[in-house]
A tleap script that builds the chain and sets N, CA, C and O, in Angstrom:
source leaprc.protein.ff14SB
mol = sequence {
  NMET GLY ARG ASP SER ILE ILE ASN LEU SER
  SER TRP ILE ASP ARG LEU GLY ILE PRO SER
  SER LEU TYR SER SER ILE GLU GLY ALA MET
  GLU ALA LEU THR LYS ALA TRP ALA ALA GLU
  ILE GLY PRO ALA GLY VAL ARG VAL ASN PRO
  SER LEU ARG VAL SER SER SER THR SER ILE
  PRO MET THR LEU ALA ALA ALA SER THR PRO
  PRO SER CVAL
}
set mol.1.N position { 86.034 32.703 -74.620 }
set mol.1.CA position { 86.034 34.088 -73.988 }
set mol.1.C position { 84.644 34.455 -73.707 }
set mol.1.O position { 83.808 34.248 -74.587 }
set mol.2.N position { 84.293 34.972 -72.591 }
set mol.2.CA position { 82.924 35.444 -72.311 }
set mol.2.C position { 82.019 34.453 -71.688 }
set mol.2.O position { 80.820 34.687 -71.538 }
set mol.3.N position { 82.586 33.346 -71.324 }
set mol.3.CA position { 81.761 32.257 -70.677 }
set mol.3.C position { 82.209 31.821 -69.305 }
set mol.3.O position { 81.741 30.827 -68.751 }
set mol.4.N position { 83.168 32.627 -68.757 }
set mol.4.CA position { 83.629 32.274 -67.458 }
set mol.4.C position { 82.875 33.138 -66.420 }
set mol.4.O position { 82.362 34.230 -66.664 }
set mol.5.N position { 82.879 32.477 -65.185 }
set mol.5.CA position { 82.289 33.276 -64.078 }
set mol.5.C position { 82.954 32.901 -62.815 }
set mol.5.O position { 83.552 31.832 -62.685 }
set mol.6.N position { 82.840 33.814 -61.862 }
set mol.6.CA position { 83.410 33.666 -60.478 }
set mol.6.C position { 82.088 34.050 -59.544 }
set mol.6.O position { 81.419 35.071 -59.702 }
set mol.7.N position { 81.881 33.171 -58.682 }
set mol.7.CA position { 80.788 33.376 -57.689 }
set mol.7.C position { 81.317 33.390 -56.320 }
set mol.7.O position { 81.705 32.317 -55.858 }
set mol.8.N position { 81.388 34.444 -55.612 }
set mol.8.CA position { 81.820 34.527 -54.237 }
set mol.8.C position { 80.631 34.358 -53.257 }
set mol.8.O position { 79.606 35.023 -53.409 }
set mol.9.N position { 80.766 33.515 -52.309 }
set mol.9.CA position { 79.747 33.270 -51.248 }
set mol.9.C position { 79.910 34.497 -50.305 }
set mol.9.O position { 81.005 34.825 -49.848 }
set mol.10.N position { 78.780 35.134 -50.053 }
set mol.10.CA position { 78.630 36.389 -49.215 }
set mol.10.C position { 77.636 36.136 -48.156 }
set mol.10.O position { 77.010 35.077 -48.091 }
set mol.11.N position { 77.489 37.144 -47.301 }
set mol.11.CA position { 76.518 37.107 -46.293 }
set mol.11.C position { 75.929 38.447 -45.963 }
set mol.11.O position { 76.551 39.472 -46.244 }
set mol.12.N position { 74.841 38.478 -45.420 }
set mol.12.CA position { 74.074 39.706 -45.094 }
set mol.12.C position { 74.386 40.157 -43.642 }
set mol.12.O position { 74.058 41.259 -43.203 }
set mol.13.N position { 75.061 39.188 -42.921 }
set mol.13.CA position { 75.382 39.397 -41.443 }
set mol.13.C position { 76.266 40.601 -41.280 }
set mol.13.O position { 76.086 41.342 -40.313 }
set mol.14.N position { 77.226 40.849 -42.177 }
set mol.14.CA position { 78.131 41.930 -41.969 }
set mol.14.C position { 77.346 43.276 -41.936 }
set mol.14.O position { 77.912 44.232 -41.406 }
set mol.15.N position { 76.185 43.429 -42.413 }
set mol.15.CA position { 75.462 44.583 -42.359 }
set mol.15.C position { 74.700 44.836 -41.035 }
set mol.15.O position { 74.165 45.919 -40.796 }
set mol.16.N position { 74.679 43.840 -40.233 }
set mol.16.CA position { 73.994 44.026 -38.940 }
set mol.16.C position { 74.823 44.605 -37.928 }
set mol.16.O position { 74.282 45.044 -36.913 }
set mol.17.N position { 76.156 44.670 -38.079 }
set mol.17.CA position { 76.976 45.268 -37.080 }
set mol.17.C position { 77.197 44.312 -35.852 }
set mol.17.O position { 77.237 44.708 -34.688 }
set mol.18.N position { 77.322 43.121 -36.216 }
set mol.18.CA position { 77.482 42.143 -35.065 }
set mol.18.C position { 78.912 42.463 -34.282 }
set mol.18.O position { 79.848 43.049 -34.827 }
set mol.19.N position { 78.923 42.034 -33.069 }
set mol.19.CA position { 80.183 42.329 -32.429 }
set mol.19.C position { 81.337 41.285 -32.733 }
set mol.19.O position { 81.832 40.592 -31.844 }
set mol.20.N position { 81.688 41.235 -33.937 }
set mol.20.CA position { 82.815 40.388 -34.440 }
set mol.20.C position { 83.557 41.165 -35.549 }
set mol.20.O position { 83.288 41.003 -36.739 }
set mol.21.N position { 84.471 41.985 -35.117 }
set mol.21.CA position { 85.196 42.837 -36.110 }
set mol.21.C position { 85.934 41.996 -37.176 }
set mol.21.O position { 86.017 42.359 -38.349 }
set mol.22.N position { 86.443 40.895 -36.716 }
set mol.22.CA position { 87.141 39.979 -37.736 }
set mol.22.C position { 86.166 39.504 -38.813 }
set mol.22.O position { 86.422 39.665 -40.007 }
set mol.23.N position { 85.060 38.925 -38.386 }
set mol.23.CA position { 84.150 38.390 -39.312 }
set mol.23.C position { 83.571 39.534 -40.273 }
set mol.23.O position { 83.564 39.389 -41.496 }
set mol.24.N position { 83.126 40.588 -39.687 }
set mol.24.CA position { 82.569 41.701 -40.372 }
set mol.24.C position { 83.642 42.259 -41.418 }
set mol.24.O position { 83.306 42.579 -42.558 }
set mol.25.N position { 84.892 42.350 -40.974 }
set mol.25.CA position { 85.940 42.916 -41.900 }
set mol.25.C position { 86.182 41.956 -43.068 }
set mol.25.O position { 86.377 42.425 -44.190 }
set mol.26.N position { 86.180 40.699 -42.868 }
set mol.26.CA position { 86.284 39.715 -43.930 }
set mol.26.C position { 85.268 39.708 -44.836 }
set mol.26.O position { 85.509 39.665 -46.042 }
set mol.27.N position { 83.985 39.751 -44.334 }
set mol.27.CA position { 82.830 39.800 -45.297 }
set mol.27.C position { 82.839 41.186 -46.062 }
set mol.27.O position { 82.455 41.220 -47.231 }
set mol.28.N position { 83.238 42.231 -45.470 }
set mol.28.CA position { 83.265 43.467 -46.167 }
set mol.28.C position { 84.390 43.459 -47.225 }
set mol.28.O position { 84.208 44.012 -48.310 }
set mol.29.N position { 85.513 42.860 -46.934 }
set mol.29.CA position { 86.574 42.760 -47.835 }
set mol.29.C position { 86.135 41.812 -49.059 }
set mol.29.O position { 86.531 42.080 -50.193 }
set mol.30.N position { 85.378 40.787 -48.831 }
set mol.30.CA position { 84.904 39.892 -49.921 }
set mol.30.C position { 83.924 40.653 -50.846 }
set mol.30.O position { 83.891 40.386 -52.047 }
set mol.31.N position { 83.134 41.588 -50.307 }
set mol.31.CA position { 82.247 42.339 -51.120 }
set mol.31.C position { 83.017 43.295 -51.953 }
set mol.31.O position { 82.755 43.463 -53.144 }
set mol.32.N position { 84.008 43.950 -51.304 }
set mol.32.CA position { 84.861 44.890 -52.163 }
set mol.32.C position { 85.591 44.191 -53.218 }
set mol.32.O position { 85.629 44.677 -54.349 }
set mol.33.N position { 86.185 43.068 -52.935 }
set mol.33.CA position { 86.905 42.222 -53.854 }
set mol.33.C position { 85.931 41.805 -55.039 }
set mol.33.O position { 86.318 41.909 -56.203 }
set mol.34.N position { 84.830 41.395 -54.769 }
set mol.34.CA position { 83.868 41.062 -55.815 }
set mol.34.C position { 83.680 42.201 -56.737 }
set mol.34.O position { 83.798 42.021 -57.949 }
set mol.35.N position { 83.394 43.364 -56.244 }
set mol.35.CA position { 83.172 44.562 -56.958 }
set mol.35.C position { 84.314 44.975 -57.846 }
set mol.35.O position { 84.140 45.400 -58.988 }
set mol.36.N position { 85.609 44.819 -57.215 }
set mol.36.CA position { 86.861 45.212 -57.880 }
set mol.36.C position { 87.090 44.231 -59.028 }
set mol.36.O position { 87.439 44.654 -60.130 }
set mol.37.N position { 86.902 42.942 -58.797 }
set mol.37.CA position { 87.042 41.985 -59.900 }
set mol.37.C position { 86.106 42.145 -61.022 }
set mol.37.O position { 86.479 41.937 -62.176 }
set mol.38.N position { 84.818 42.530 -60.714 }
set mol.38.CA position { 83.747 42.781 -61.759 }
set mol.38.C position { 84.227 43.950 -62.597 }
set mol.38.O position { 84.082 43.937 -63.819 }
set mol.39.N position { 84.791 44.952 -61.961 }
set mol.39.CA position { 85.277 46.160 -62.747 }
set mol.39.C position { 86.531 45.845 -63.528 }
set mol.39.O position { 86.707 46.387 -64.619 }
set mol.40.N position { 87.407 45.002 -63.029 }
set mol.40.CA position { 88.743 44.779 -63.714 }
set mol.40.C position { 88.524 43.646 -64.771 }
set mol.40.O position { 88.925 43.806 -65.924 }
set mol.41.N position { 87.948 42.611 -64.416 }
set mol.41.CA position { 87.915 41.535 -65.517 }
set mol.41.C position { 86.509 41.330 -66.172 }
set mol.41.O position { 86.341 40.523 -67.086 }
set mol.42.N position { 85.573 42.055 -65.689 }
set mol.42.CA position { 84.270 42.015 -66.405 }
set mol.42.C position { 84.294 42.357 -67.797 }
set mol.42.O position { 83.660 41.656 -68.586 }
set mol.43.N position { 85.003 43.430 -68.229 }
set mol.43.CA position { 85.070 43.745 -69.643 }
set mol.43.C position { 85.753 42.637 -70.548 }
set mol.43.O position { 85.560 42.622 -71.763 }
set mol.44.N position { 86.500 41.778 -69.954 }
set mol.44.CA position { 87.051 40.640 -70.687 }
set mol.44.C position { 85.993 39.512 -70.873 }
set mol.44.O position { 86.243 38.517 -71.553 }
set mol.45.N position { 84.914 39.685 -70.305 }
set mol.45.CA position { 83.803 38.658 -70.437 }
set mol.45.C position { 83.582 37.741 -69.302 }
set mol.45.O position { 82.808 36.789 -69.390 }
set mol.46.N position { 84.295 38.035 -68.175 }
set mol.46.CA position { 84.211 37.175 -66.937 }
set mol.46.C position { 83.186 37.760 -66.091 }
set mol.46.O position { 83.338 38.894 -65.638 }
set mol.47.N position { 82.106 37.033 -65.834 }
set mol.47.CA position { 81.041 37.500 -64.892 }
set mol.47.C position { 81.439 37.199 -63.532 }
set mol.47.O position { 81.858 36.082 -63.227 }
set mol.48.N position { 81.315 38.255 -62.611 }
set mol.48.CA position { 81.661 38.123 -61.201 }
set mol.48.C position { 80.412 38.556 -60.466 }
set mol.48.O position { 79.895 39.655 -60.664 }
set mol.49.N position { 79.914 37.613 -59.567 }
set mol.49.CA position { 78.753 37.834 -58.749 }
set mol.49.C position { 78.866 37.371 -57.342 }
set mol.49.O position { 79.536 36.374 -57.071 }
set mol.50.N position { 78.183 38.114 -56.361 }
set mol.50.CA position { 78.061 37.516 -55.023 }
set mol.50.C position { 76.972 36.628 -54.885 }
set mol.50.O position { 75.984 36.851 -55.585 }
set mol.51.N position { 76.964 35.632 -54.092 }
set mol.51.CA position { 75.816 34.768 -53.785 }
set mol.51.C position { 75.479 34.902 -52.357 }
set mol.51.O position { 76.228 34.325 -51.568 }
set mol.52.N position { 74.517 35.540 -51.911 }
set mol.52.CA position { 74.113 35.779 -50.606 }
set mol.52.C position { 73.540 34.501 -49.998 }
set mol.52.O position { 72.722 33.839 -50.637 }
set mol.53.N position { 73.926 34.156 -48.844 }
set mol.53.CA position { 73.374 32.999 -48.062 }
set mol.53.C position { 72.219 33.642 -47.278 }
set mol.53.O position { 72.420 34.534 -46.454 }
set mol.54.N position { 71.069 33.183 -47.550 }
set mol.54.CA position { 69.856 33.646 -46.735 }
set mol.54.C position { 68.956 32.390 -46.473 }
set mol.54.O position { 69.014 31.339 -47.112 }
set mol.55.N position { 68.158 32.656 -45.484 }
set mol.55.CA position { 67.112 31.585 -45.247 }
set mol.55.C position { 65.807 32.340 -45.046 }
set mol.55.O position { 65.741 33.526 -44.722 }
set mol.56.N position { 64.703 31.476 -45.287 }
set mol.56.CA position { 63.468 32.087 -44.956 }
set mol.56.C position { 62.559 31.071 -44.434 }
set mol.56.O position { 62.811 29.880 -44.613 }
set mol.57.N position { 61.486 31.467 -43.780 }
set mol.57.CA position { 60.526 30.461 -43.312 }
set mol.57.C position { 59.215 30.818 -43.902 }
set mol.57.O position { 58.975 31.974 -44.250 }
set mol.58.N position { 58.379 29.871 -44.020 }
set mol.58.CA position { 57.000 30.116 -44.706 }
set mol.58.C position { 55.984 29.187 -43.956 }
set mol.58.O position { 56.283 28.126 -43.409 }
set mol.59.N position { 54.860 29.695 -44.010 }
set mol.59.CA position { 53.750 28.853 -43.407 }
set mol.59.C position { 53.091 27.932 -44.440 }
set mol.59.O position { 52.199 27.151 -44.108 }
set mol.60.N position { 53.544 28.035 -45.702 }
set mol.60.CA position { 52.855 27.176 -46.760 }
set mol.60.C position { 53.335 25.747 -46.569 }
set mol.60.O position { 54.537 25.491 -46.508 }
set mol.61.N position { 52.474 24.901 -46.484 }
set mol.61.CA position { 52.866 23.461 -46.362 }
set mol.61.C position { 53.559 23.013 -47.592 }
set mol.61.O position { 53.286 23.441 -48.714 }
set mol.62.N position { 54.516 22.086 -47.316 }
set mol.62.CA position { 55.389 21.621 -48.481 }
set mol.62.C position { 54.547 20.944 -49.574 }
set mol.62.O position { 54.873 21.018 -50.758 }
set mol.63.N position { 53.459 20.283 -49.154 }
set mol.63.CA position { 52.567 19.673 -50.285 }
set mol.63.C position { 52.012 20.710 -51.164 }
set mol.63.O position { 51.944 20.497 -52.374 }
set mol.64.N position { 51.596 21.857 -50.633 }
set mol.64.CA position { 51.127 22.951 -51.387 }
set mol.64.C position { 52.170 23.552 -52.288 }
set mol.64.O position { 51.895 23.841 -53.452 }
set mol.65.N position { 53.344 23.741 -51.778 }
set mol.65.CA position { 54.408 24.296 -52.571 }
set mol.65.C position { 54.791 23.305 -53.703 }
set mol.65.O position { 55.090 23.742 -54.814 }
set mol.66.N position { 54.786 21.987 -53.437 }
set mol.66.CA position { 55.123 21.016 -54.457 }
set mol.66.C position { 54.067 20.988 -55.433 }
set mol.66.O position { 54.381 20.855 -56.616 }
set mol.67.N position { 52.811 21.100 -55.089 }
set mol.67.CA position { 51.710 21.135 -56.115 }
set mol.67.C position { 51.682 22.302 -56.982 }
set mol.67.O position { 51.124 22.242 -58.078 }
set mol.68.N position { 52.297 23.454 -56.526 }
set mol.68.CA position { 52.341 24.641 -57.459 }
set mol.68.C position { 53.518 24.699 -58.233 }
set mol.68.O position { 53.652 25.645 -59.009 }
set mol.69.N position { 54.445 23.781 -58.139 }
set mol.69.CA position { 55.588 23.684 -58.920 }
set mol.69.C position { 55.308 23.180 -60.357 }
set mol.69.O position { 54.672 22.138 -60.517 }
set mol.70.N position { 55.771 23.899 -61.404 }
set mol.70.CA position { 55.461 23.450 -62.780 }
set mol.70.C position { 56.216 22.206 -63.105 }
set mol.70.O position { 57.350 22.036 -62.658 }
set mol.71.N position { 55.612 21.312 -63.883 }
set mol.71.CA position { 56.254 20.096 -64.213 }
set mol.71.C position { 57.616 20.332 -65.062 }
set mol.71.O position { 57.686 21.280 -65.845 }
set mol.72.N position { 58.539 19.563 -64.902 }
set mol.72.CA position { 59.784 19.680 -65.672 }
set mol.72.C position { 59.489 19.256 -67.111 }
set mol.72.O position { 58.599 18.455 -67.397 }
set mol.73.N position { 60.249 19.812 -67.943 }
set mol.73.CA position { 60.119 19.511 -69.419 }
set mol.73.C position { 61.055 18.314 -69.765 }
set mol.73.O position { 61.115 17.890 -70.919 }
savepdb mol mol.pdb
quit
């Protein structure tokens, strides 16, 4: 008990108001379902979280990013 988790894939696209009522309503429903599950089964020790799919771009060269990564133990 207390070691289970549910992770729902979510998106930030629904917040943009894109012209797709079906997609936006499904994403909104998933967000509401995640919050409801967290309230309902969270007290029993089940962790419920959304995982937002995002992307980013950077001007840092990959060699510099790799050089700043701490070594694994």
